[in-house]
Structure formats: structure tokens, C-alpha cells
C-alpha positions in Angstrom: 129.6 84.5 69.4 133.5 83.3 68.8 136.5 85.4 69.4 139.8 84.5 67.5 142.6 86.5 67.9 144.7 86.1 63.9 148.2 88.0 65.2 149.9 88.1 68.8 149.4 91.0 70.8 152.0 93.5 71.1 151.5 94.3 75.2 153.7 97.8 74.8 151.1 99.4 77.4 150.6 97.3 80.6 146.9 98.7 80.3 146.3 97.0 77.0 145.2 93.6 78.1 142.8 94.6 80.9 141.0 96.9 78.0 141.2 93.6 75.6 139.5 91.9 78.0 136.8 94.4 78.9 136.4 95.0 74.9 136.0 91.2 74.0 133.2 90.8 77.2 131.3 94.3 75.7 131.7 92.0 72.2 130.4 88.6 74.0 127.7 89.9 76.3 126.1 93.2 74.7 122.3 92.5 73.7 120.6 94.2 70.8 118.1 97.0 71.7 115.2 94.3 70.5 116.6 91.7 72.9 116.2 93.9 75.6 112.9 95.0 74.9 111.9 91.0 75.0 113.4 91.1 78.3 111.5 93.6 79.2 108.4 92.4 78.1 109.2 89.0 80.1 109.3 90.7 83.2 106.4 92.4 83.2 104.4 89.3 82.0 105.5 87.8 84.8 105.0 90.2 87.0 102.0 89.4 89.5 100.0 93.1 90.3 97.9 93.7 92.7 94.2 95.0 91.2 95.0 98.8 91.7 98.3 98.4 89.6 96.5 96.7 86.5 96.1 100.1 84.6 99.6 100.9 85.6 101.2 97.9 84.4 99.4 97.3 81.3 100.2 101.3 80.0 103.8 100.0 80.2 103.4 96.9 78.7 101.6 99.0 75.4 104.5 101.0 75.6 107.0 98.3 75.5 105.1 96.6 72.5 104.4 99.4 70.3 108.1 100.6 71.1 106.8 103.8 72.3 110.4 105.1 73.6 109.2 108.5 74.8 106.5 106.4 77.3 108.9 103.8 78.0 111.7 106.5 79.0 109.1 108.1 81.5 108.6 104.7 83.2 111.6 103.6 83.0 113.0 107.4 84.9 111.2 105.7 88.1 113.5 102.4 88.6 114.8 99.5 87.3 112.8 96.5 87.9 109.0 96.4 87.1 107.7 96.6 90.8 110.0 99.7 91.4 109.0 100.8 88.7 104.7 100.4 88.9 105.0 101.5 93.0 107.1 104.7 92.2 104.9 105.6 89.4 101.8 105.1 90.8 103.0 107.2 94.1 104.4 109.9 91.9 100.8 110.1 89.5 98.8 110.4 92.9 101.0 112.8 94.4 100.6 115.1 91.4 96.7 115.4 93.1 98.4 116.9 95.9 100.5 119.2 94.2 103.7 117.3 94.3 105.2 117.8 90.7 108.7 116.5 90.9 110.2 113.1 91.6 111.0 112.5 95.3 113.3 109.6 95.7 114.8 108.8 99.2 118.4 107.3 99.5 116.4 103.7 98.6 115.7 104.8 95.1 111.3 105.3 96.4 109.1 107.9 96.0 107.6 109.0 99.5 104.4 109.1 99.3 103.7 110.3 103.2 102.8 114.1 104.0 104.0 116.2 106.7 101.7 116.3 109.8 100.6 119.9 111.1 98.7 119.0 113.5 97.6 115.8 116.1 94.1 116.0 117.5 94.4 113.3 120.4 91.4 111.4 122.4 94.2 109.9 124.7 97.5 108.6 123.5 96.1 106.0 121.6 93.2 108.1 120.2 94.3 110.8 117.7 93.4 112.6 114.6 96.2 113.2 112.2 96.4 116.2 109.6 99.1 116.2 106.6 99.3 119.2 104.5 100.8 118.7 101.1 103.3 121.5 99.2 99.6 123.3 98.2 97.8 123.3 100.7 95.7 120.0 100.2 95.3 118.2 103.5 95.1 114.3 103.8 93.9 113.0 107.3 94.4 109.2 109.2 93.6 108.2 112.1 95.2 106.0 115.0 93.0 104.0 117.2 92.9 101.6 119.8 89.5 100.0 122.0 91.2 97.7 124.0 93.8 95.1 122.8 92.5 95.8 119.4 93.8 98.5 117.2 95.6 100.2 114.2 96.5 103.2 112.5 98.4 105.2 109.8 100.1 108.4 109.2 98.4 110.7 106.3 99.6 110.2 102.7 98.5 110.8 98.7 96.9 107.7 99.0 94.2 109.4 101.6 91.7 111.5 100.2 92.4 114.8 99.3 90.7 117.6 101.2 90.7 121.2 100.7 89.6 123.0 103.9 91.1 122.6 107.0 87.4 122.4 108.9 86.9 119.6 106.7 90.0 117.7 107.0 88.9 117.5 111.2 85.3 116.7 110.3 87.0 114.0 108.2 88.8 112.8 111.2 85.8 112.5 113.3 83.6 110.6 110.8 86.8 108.4 110.6 87.2 107.7 114.3 83.1 107.2 114.7 83.3 104.6 111.8 86.1 102.8 113.2 84.1 103.1 116.6 80.6 101.9 115.7 82.8 98.5 114.1 84.3 98.2 117.3 80.8 98.6 119.3 79.6 95.7 116.8 82.5 93.6 117.2 82.6 93.7 120.8 79.4 91.3 121.0 81.2 88.1 120.6 84.9 89.8 121.5 85.1 91.9 124.4 88.8 91.7 124.8 89.8 93.4 121.9 86.8 95.6 121.5 86.2 96.5 125.1 82.6 98.2 125.1 83.3 100.4 128.5 86.8 101.9 126.6 84.1 102.5 123.3 81.8 104.4 125.3 84.3 106.8 127.0 86.0 107.4 123.4 82.6 107.7 121.9 82.0 110.4 124.4 84.8 112.3 123.7 84.4 112.4 120.5 81.1 113.7 120.6 82.6 116.3 122.9 85.8 117.0 120.0 83.1 117.1 117.2 80.8 119.7 119.4 84.1 121.6 119.8 85.3 121.5 116.1 81.8 121.3 114.1 79.0 122.8 115.7 78.6 127.1 115.0 79.3 129.2 118.1 77.0 131.1 119.2 78.3 134.9 119.5 76.8 137.3 122.4 77.1 140.8 122.3 77.7 142.0 126.1 
């Protein structure tokens, strides 16, 4: 696009040159709606989603291809880049299961899917059941574990399985630790440093006691 001035500009106000430059830049660099749409489509095509993101990416792609302004506005309210949009949409929609209906952006523009922890049940300093609870009372459970020099853990979030009952949440935490210790026991056959058999036996004994305390019915005495 070429811009030609046919007459001499009388700068009777010192702001006129700056305003003129801004106007010219706007005319030169503005893009049509169709050009913007094509750029967004190209950005989606170039994005490489992981398996769990594909359905969300497809929804956004179809909205753009069909020029569905309502759906486009929905997606683009979550961010500017495709990655930002997709991750935030997935976290927001998963959070609906836990009763979160607002878009809870942090200072960096991301939606935080973590739940506040309401209880921690410890076997020792490195082996813990974390019980988180959302705004509508739904629980999410995660664990920290360590069986020697190997270990791992996470914070309760909307990506964990939703649990409606507190006792079931405790049982879920026990099951998660049981599953992890059983795996570690198998791996200890060839790797006794990361998966120390003595440590695993001790942890399984503590977990069995915890299981009795939280899951077995208590006998009531009349006297």
C-alpha cells in the first residue's frame, strides 16, 4: 500500500505530525478480519497438540473455519496464543467438575487448577496423602512417596479423580500409596538403591496400620 501526500501539511499544532504518523501506520499495517482469521488458522495448524489436547484444538479450529463468532470469542477469552488458549480452556472446563465456574487467572494469565489442601496424612516426612477440597466440597487426592533414593509426588488438582466423600478420599489416598509401593517392590528386584526393600516393607506396615485406622469399622462397647 502506497501513501502519497498531495498537499503541504500545515502543522498549526505540534501534535499533528505524531497523529499523522500514527494514522498512516494504522492504514499501512491494519489487517482485514479474513487476514486475521487465516493467521489464526495457520497458527493452529502449526501447533502440535498432545493426545489429550486434540479435541479442544479441533473445537477451536472448527469455530474459526465456520466463523462461529460466539465460539471464537469463548476460546479467545482464555489467552492470545493457541497454546495459552488450549491449556486454559482445558483447565477451566475440567474445573467445572469441581464447582469452579469463574475464570481464575493468575498474574501471568494462566488458570490455576490446584486445590487447597485441607488435610495431610503422613506415614513419614516423605510419604504423605494430600487431600484437597474445592469450592463445592469435592475432594481430590494426591500423594508424595519415597522408597529409597526414588520418589515422586504432586499437589491435588482438578486433574485428579473427583471424590465426593471424605472417607472415600482417604481410601483413595491409601490405594494410591499401595499401588506405588507394590510397583516399587517389583522394581526392587533389579534396583535396590532406588527401591529399598527394607524401606518398602516398613512403609507397607505403616500403611496397613493407617488402613485399619481409617477404613475398618470400629467395634462399639456398651460399657
